[in-house]
C-alpha positions in Angstrom: 0.3 0.2 -0.1 1.5 3.2 -1.3 2.2 5.7 1.6 1.1 9.6 2.4 4.6 10.5 0.7 4.3 8.0 -2.0 1.2 10.4 -3.7 2.7 13.2 -3.8 3.5 14.5 -7.1 6.2 16.9 -8.4 5.2 19.4 -11.1 6.9 22.1 -12.8 4.5 25.3 -12.1 3.5 25.6 -15.8 1.3 22.7 -15.1 -0.7 23.8 -12.0 -4.0 24.4 -12.3 -7.0 25.7 -10.4 -8.0 23.5 -7.6 -4.9 21.4 -7.5 -3.4 21.2 -3.9 0.2 22.0 -2.9 1.5 20.5 -0.2 5.4 21.8 -0.6 6.0 24.9 -1.7 10.1 24.1 -1.1 10.6 27.0 0.7 11.3 29.0 4.3 8.8 30.3 5.5 10.1 33.5 4.7 11.1 33.2 1.4 7.7 33.6 0.0 4.7 35.9 0.1 1.7 33.3 1.1 0.4 32.5 4.5 0.9 28.7 4.6 3.5 26.4 3.1 0.8 24.3 1.5 -2.6 25.9 -0.4 -5.1 25.2 -2.7 -4.6 26.7 -6.0 -8.1 29.0 -6.2 -6.8 31.8 -8.4 -4.3 32.4 -11.2 -2.4 35.2 -8.9 -0.9 32.2 -6.6 0.6 30.8 -9.8 1.8 34.2 -11.2 3.0 34.8 -8.0 4.9 31.7 -6.7 6.5 32.7 -10.2 7.5 36.1 -9.4 9.2 34.5 -6.0 11.9 32.3 -8.0 9.4 28.7 -7.6 9.9 26.8 -10.4 8.5 23.7 -9.3 6.2 22.1 -6.8 4.8 19.0 -4.5 0.9 17.8 -5.1 -1.1 16.0 -3.5 -4.2 15.0 -5.7 -6.0 13.0 -3.2 -7.1 16.8 -1.7 -7.4 18.6 -5.3 -6.5 18.1 -8.7 -4.8 15.1 -9.7 -2.8 16.2 -13.5 -3.9 14.2 -16.9 -0.7 12.6 -16.9 1.3 10.5 -15.6 3.8 11.3 -12.3 6.6 12.6 -13.3 10.0 10.5 -13.2 13.1 11.9 -11.9 15.8 11.7 -15.1 19.5 10.4 -14.0 20.8 13.2 -14.1 18.4 15.2 -11.3 19.0 15.1 -7.7 16.7 13.5 -5.2 13.8 15.8 -4.5 15.1 16.2 -0.9 18.3 17.9 -2.4 16.3 19.7 -5.0 14.4 21.7 -2.8 16.0 24.8 -1.1 15.4 24.1 2.4 17.8 21.9 4.6 17.1 18.4 4.9 16.2 18.2 8.0 14.2 20.8 8.0 12.0 19.3 4.8 11.4 16.2 6.4 10.3 18.4 9.5 7.7 20.2 7.5 6.5 17.0 5.3 6.1 15.6 9.0 3.8 18.5 9.9 1.9 18.5 6.5 1.1 14.3 6.9 1.4 13.8 10.1 -0.7 14.4 13.6 1.2 17.1 14.0 0.7 21.3 14.9 0.0 21.7 11.6 -1.2 25.0 9.6 -3.4 23.3 7.5 -6.6 21.6 8.8 -6.5 17.7 9.2 -8.6 15.4 6.7 -12.5 15.7 7.8 -11.6 19.2 9.6 -12.9 22.4 8.7 -10.5 25.4 7.0 -8.8 27.2 9.1 -11.1 30.6 8.5 -10.4 32.7 11.4 -12.3 34.7 13.8 -14.7 36.1 11.6 -15.6 35.4 7.7 -15.1 38.2 6.1 -11.3 37.8 6.9 -8.6 37.7 4.2 -5.6 36.2 4.7 -3.7 36.4 1.7 -1.4 39.0 2.7 -1.2 42.3 0.8 1.9 42.0 -2.3 4.4 44.1 0.2 3.8 45.1 3.9 2.8 41.7 4.9 5.1 39.9 3.0 8.2 38.5 5.0 9.8 37.8 1.7 9.8 41.5 1.6 11.1 42.3 4.3 13.7 39.4 4.2 15.2 41.3 1.0 15.4 44.6 2.1 16.5 43.9 6.3 19.8 42.1 4.7 19.9 45.7 2.7 19.5 47.1 5.6 22.4 45.4 7.8 24.8 45.1 5.4 24.8 49.1 4.9 25.0 49.9 8.8 28.7 50.4 10.4 29.1 47.7 12.7 27.6 47.3 15.9 31.0 48.0 18.3 31.1 51.3 16.5 28.5 53.3 17.3 25.5 51.3 18.7 25.0 50.4 22.4 26.0 47.7 23.9 25.0 45.7 25.4 21.0 46.0 24.1 19.9 44.9 27.2 18.2 47.1 29.1 19.2 48.5 32.9 15.8 48.0 34.7 13.4 44.9 33.5 10.0 45.7 31.6 8.0 45.3 34.9 9.4 47.0 37.3 9.3 49.8 34.9 6.2 50.5 33.5 4.3 51.3 36.9 7.4 54.7 36.9 6.5 55.4 33.2 3.3 55.1 33.6 3.4 58.4 36.0 5.7 59.8 34.0 3.7 59.6 31.1 1.3 60.9 32.7 2.7 63.7 34.1 4.5 65.0 30.5 1.1 64.7 28.6 -0.1 67.3 31.1 2.7 69.4 30.4 2.4 69.5 27.0 -1.0 70.3 27.1 -0.4 73.0 29.3 2.6 73.8 27.9 -0.1 74.2 24.2 -3.2 75.6 26.1 -0.6 78.7 27.5 0.6 78.9 24.1 -2.8 79.7 22.9 -4.3 82.4 25.7 -0.8 83.8 24.7 0.9 82.5 27.5 4.7 82.0 28.0 5.5 78.4 28.6 6.9 77.0 31.7 9.9 76.1 30.4 11.0 75.0 33.9 8.7 72.3 34.0 9.5 71.2 30.1 12.5 70.8 31.6 11.8 68.3 34.4 9.4 66.3 32.8 11.9 65.7 29.4 14.5 64.8 32.7 12.2 62.3 34.0 11.4 60.6 30.4 15.3 60.5 29.6 15.6 58.4 33.3 13.0 56.3 31.8 14.5 56.2 27.8 17.6 54.7 29.6 16.6 52.3 32.0 14.1 50.1 29.9 13.1 52.3 25.9 10.2 49.4 26.5 7.8 50.9 29.0 7.8 54.3 27.5 7.6 53.0 23.8 4.5 50.4 25.0 2.1 53.6 26.3 2.4 55.3 22.4 0.1 53.4 21.5 -2.4 55.1 24.2 -4.1 58.0 21.9 -7.4 60.1 21.9 -8.9 61.5 18.3 -9.8 64.8 20.4 -6.2 65.4 22.3 -3.9 64.2 19.0 -1.9 67.4 19.0 -0.9 66.6 22.8 -0.4 63.2 22.3 0.9 63.5 19.1 4.2 65.1 20.5 4.2 63.6 23.5 4.5 60.2 21.4 7.1 62.1 18.3 9.5 63.2 21.9 9.3 59.3 23.1 10.4 57.7 20.5 12.9 60.2 19.2 14.7 59.7 23.2 14.9 55.7 22.1 15.9 56.2 18.3 18.5 58.7 20.4 19.4 56.0 23.1 20.1 53.6 20.2 22.4 56.1 18.2 24.4 56.1 21.8 23.8 60.4 21.5 24.9 61.6 25.1 22.2 62.6 28.3 22.4 66.1 26.8 21.8 65.2 23.5 18.2 63.6 24.6 17.3 65.8 27.0 18.1 68.9 23.9 16.2 66.4 21.4 13.4 65.4 24.3 12.8 69.5 25.2 12.4 70.2 20.9 10.5 67.3 20.2 8.3 67.4 23.2 7.4 72.0 21.9 7.4 70.4 18.2 4.2 71.2 17.8 3.0 74.5 20.1 3.4 76.8 16.9 -0.1 74.8 15.7 -1.5 76.7 18.8 -1.7 80.0 16.7 -3.5 78.3 14.1 -7.3 78.7 13.7 -8.9 76.0 14.8 -11.5 75.3 12.0 -8.3 74.1 9.8 -6.6 71.9 12.6 -9.4 69.9 12.7 -11.1 70.5 9.2 -11.9 66.4 7.9 -12.0 68.3 4.3 -8.6 69.3 1.3 -6.8 71.7 2.8 -7.5 75.1 0.2 -4.3 76.7 -1.2 -4.6 79.1 1.1 -5.2 76.9 4.5 -1.8 75.1 3.7 0.1 78.3 3.3 -0.6 78.7 7.0 -0.3 75.4 8.0 3.0 75.0 6.9 3.9 78.2 8.8 3.0 76.7 12.2 7.6 75.3 12.0 8.1 79.3 12.3 5.6 79.8 15.2 6.9 77.4 17.0 10.6 78.8 17.2 9.4 82.1 17.9 7.1 80.9 20.4 10.4 79.0 22.1 12.8 82.1 21.3 10.3 83.7 23.4 10.9 81.6 26.6 13.5 81.5 29.0 16.3 78.2 28.8 15.6 76.6 26.0 18.3 75.8 24.4 19.0 76.3 20.7 19.5 73.2 19.5 16.1 72.4 20.9 14.5 75.5 19.1 16.4 74.7 15.6 14.5 71.0 15.6 11.2 73.2 16.1 12.0 74.9 13.2 13.2 72.0 10.6 10.9 69.1 11.8 9.1 69.2 8.1 12.4 69.7 6.1 12.9 67.1 4.1 16.1 65.1 2.8 15.5 65.2 -1.0 14.5 69.3 -0.3 10.9 68.5 -1.0 10.3 70.2 2.4 9.3 73.3 4.3 9.3 75.9 5.3 12.8 76.5 3.7 13.0 73.5 1.6 16.8 72.5 3.0 18.8 70.2 1.7 20.6 66.8 2.8 22.8 67.5 5.9 21.9 71.1 6.2 19.4 70.0 8.1 20.4 69.6 11.6 20.5 65.7 12.7 18.0 66.5 15.4 15.6 67.8 12.5 15.8 64.6 10.9 15.4 62.3 13.8 12.6 64.1 15.0 11.1 64.3 11.4 11.3 61.2 10.4 9.7 59.9 13.7 6.9 62.8 13.6 5.6 61.2 9.9 6.2 57.3 11.7 3.3 58.5 14.4 1.4 61.1 12.2 0.3 58.7 9.8 0.7 55.5 12.8 -2.9 58.4 14.6 -6.2 58.4 14.0 -6.8 62.0 12.4 -9.9 63.8 11.4 -8.7 63.7 8.1 -7.1 60.0 7.7 -7.1 56.8 9.0 -4.1 55.3 10.7 -2.0 52.4 9.7 -1.0 49.4 11.1 2.9 50.2 12.6 4.3 47.5 10.2 3.1 49.2 7.3 3.8 52.9 8.6 7.7 51.0 8.7 7.2 50.2 5.1 6.6 53.5 4.2 9.2 55.4 6.1 11.7 52.7 4.8 10.4 53.0 0.9 11.2 56.8 1.8 14.7 56.0 3.0 17.3 57.7 0.8 14.7 60.4 -0.4 12.4 62.4 2.3 14.8 61.3 4.9 18.5 60.1 5.3 18.9 56.1 4.4 21.2 55.5 7.6 18.7 57.3 10.0 15.7 55.5 9.1 17.8 52.2 9.4 18.6 53.0 12.4 14.9 53.9 12.9 14.0 50.5 11.8 16.7 48.6 13.7 15.1 50.5 16.8 11.7 49.7 16.9 11.5 46.9 14.9 9.7 46.3 11.6 7.0 44.3 13.7 7.2 47.9 16.8 5.5 47.7 19.8 2.2 45.8 20.0 2.4 44.2 16.3 -0.2 41.4 16.3 1.6 38.5 14.3 0.7 35.6 13.1 3.0 32.7 13.7 3.2 28.9 11.3 2.2 27.8 14.4 -1.5 28.9 14.0 -0.8 31.1 17.2 -1.4 34.2 17.9 0.7 36.9 19.2 1.5 40.6 20.5 4.6 41.7 19.7 6.7 43.0 22.5 10.3 43.5 22.6 13.0 44.5 19.5 16.0 41.9 19.2 18.1 44.7 16.9 20.5 42.3 16.6 17.7 40.0 14.9 14.8 42.0 13.1 12.7 39.4 12.3 12.9 37.7 15.5 11.2 39.9 17.9 10.0 38.9 21.4 6.5 37.8 21.2 3.8 37.3 23.6 1.6 34.0 23.1 -1.6 35.2 23.4 -3.9 32.7 21.3 -3.9 28.8 20.5 -5.7 29.7 17.4 -7.6 32.2 15.6 -10.7 31.1 17.6 -8.9 29.3 21.6 -7.5 32.0 23.5 -4.7 30.9 25.8 -5.5 30.8 29.9 -2.3 32.5 30.4 -0.2 33.9 27.8 3.9 33.1 27.6 6.3 34.5 25.5 8.0 32.8 22.8 11.7 33.0 21.7 11.3 33.0 18.2 14.8 31.9 18.0 14.3 29.2 19.5 14.9 25.6 17.9 13.2 22.6 17.4 14.5 19.5 19.1 17.3 18.2 16.9 17.0 20.3 14.2 18.0 23.4 12.8 14.0 24.4 12.0 13.0 27.0 14.4 9.9 26.4 16.7 7.8 29.5 15.9 8.1 32.1 13.2 5.6 34.8 11.7 3.9 34.5 8.7 2.5 38.4 8.9 1.3 40.5 11.2 -2.9 41.4 11.8 -5.0 44.1 11.9 -6.7 43.8 15.6 -9.5 45.2 14.3 -10.5 42.6 12.7 -10.0 40.4 15.3 -11.1 42.0 18.3 -8.4 41.8 19.9 -7.3 45.1 22.3 -3.6 44.6 22.6 -3.5 46.9 24.9 -5.5 45.0 27.0 -2.8 42.3 27.0 -0.3 44.9 28.9 -1.0 43.8 32.0 -0.9 39.9 31.2 2.7 41.2 29.9 3.5 42.9 32.9 2.3 40.2 34.8 4.1 37.5 33.1 7.5 39.4 32.7 7.3 39.9 37.0 6.9 36.6 37.3 10.2 35.8 35.2 12.1 38.7 37.0 10.9 37.2 40.5 12.3 33.5 39.5 15.6 35.5 38.9 15.8 36.9 41.5 15.2 33.6 43.7 17.8 31.7 41.8 20.5 34.5 41.8 
């Protein structure tokens, strides 16, 4: 009686037909844009994608889909055996086939089970052409890593935080709350024609810098909490936190971080001079309104010039945060390194935070898509090296990104590994699309399967939490408890 494996047929991609069931793509999860290594061919576009990613041959299972109308392809004497032909290690291939054919944890339904349908009937699993494709980042991360100077030269070593996330998060919450009050108070003062209390700003920026230096993930995790009605206030604080995180990653001095923090926290105070109806307008701005909006960096400079004790570099940052590396920015159309380093940092972070925020005139996009947009603009609107460092700092999948793993599990990114961008720390929250874990747990994506070079878990694609009715922020408490338990165990054993 033939075995499961003997029933498989190797065919050319050119011979694929709609209805055939592909059991092995012959590539690792990272090297193609599909959700699984197995799929039923349902459209010509899928075949085109296979060809686009250089896949020439696949294995099909005629019992689970349409058969070929000709005999099974025989190997020529000159052909290597199939396991060597496939572009994955033999051990990894065997592991993959066992996952598909045996009763192991397969991302495909077993015979007789309903198909993997997700949390709702309208959820589509096929990722967008680029933004959700692991193959896209596998190609581009290599370019990023090759162009960076060595870690020993400029990056903070080690990357480990001085204080665990669980120990820092409560302090970070208090600092975040105070900083939000400070920036809101400062903008209200400007609106009423008063001077900004610069000493209060300096004190809260000092607290922000201290927290970022202890553990950057704690404050960065709070940048997700925002309200549409308080966009201007919260946006300024989020830009400040992310800019300080990048400054730490660039190994800038504490004094430089203070100057960046002050300027970033106050970079948009000039908007308080604009009419409220312009700031909250949901339609396209008129030409006159757009001319007025483009003046707000100059207004910010004028306001900060009237304050005592604001560093000149912070004022310059506020003036330059809308300048662009290719000269397309405003108010002066500065180009290249005529834009100060602080202005380059905050200009890029300001763009990232703006497009990931819900606005009266635009829907927020997911952080991983925003990272792709920032990357695509590197070398044009933004300094390429600065973009690469920013991606290293906050990750391809920023803190809080909901992801699908090749085990069918769903998790939330809760920490970046700058040296391994495709394998961040992940809090596993769902066993599959329907079943939450009673107790979420941290997964090490660098962990290998027993006696194998194959990873136990890999990210397949990011997901939109709103389509799955998952509130990512609700899991922060679980993350805090999980990490605190780890800290307790480590302390007890030390």
